C-alpha angles and dihedrals in degrees: 000000000000090000091052093050092045091052093046090050090051091051093050092049090049092050093046095050091062090066099043096101097033115141132166089256094049089052089053091047091049092049091053090053091049094050089049092049092048090048091063093054123110118264089022091152092075094050089045089054089055093048092048095056096038123113091219142001121221122190133190111189093194130014113173118209114193130176146169108161086316114055135196143172135202137172143157123229148153137236130214122196116225122206131159090343094307129111128225131190142338111232118180127223145171126234126198148140145163141228140187125219144080106320136133129186150055124255131184109208129188114206137197115188118197108203107204104185144023092262089060092048088053089061087069096046100059120087089243128006131179114214117233130050108043089012100049116190126193136174109277117254116258127182115321091002087074090068094049103045113165124233087254091057094045089054093044120116094199132037117203128211122182145181109205140180131182138053102314119091112224133339130259120189098181106121094020115131125228118204131177116258101225090178096054094043091052091045090053101037096035091233140055109279134168121241090249090052091050093048092055095052114097112251095237102128113116091232092067097041096091089057094045088051093049092050094047090051089051092050089053087067092062119116 
């Protein structure tokens, strides 16, 4: 029992250390790197199509999933609203969840979530939202999969794309909880703002421009 508790504690410490130096600007910097890395992947045109037609793009540069009997996940990210070719925001948020079962390992996952309708955007405006159900999420279409989307995918409000390393195989976000990061929004905007207020502010600040440029370059690769 002591060995199990020790291992779990080590995983929690490992996961927590990844967020010790997180700031609003470091999240933006991480997001730029992730978009650039995803842009170089094979079959990028299908993903670019999804991003181009999305109502918003949410990015988590680093979500740590750790587990030893009891599992958990946590990450910080940002979301930009996309309308008529223009970008608005960002708003910052946290994403996390937990699970119970036989699992061992630590995985650092980078996520890009393509929000395809207003219902999905609403998931990032509430104080706390659980993914799944009304806010259906499905793996984003890539390559041939785009031509054979399932009914579940068609009804999804959010498509997820990930780059992951570690011992876990695959990433499931159903059941994960999204909550607004009041701290990061205040840090970025200089005042307390709601997620809705942030997502209706034009993304003109020079700090967000590298990410806007990276996303626009990604969209150029759409079919």
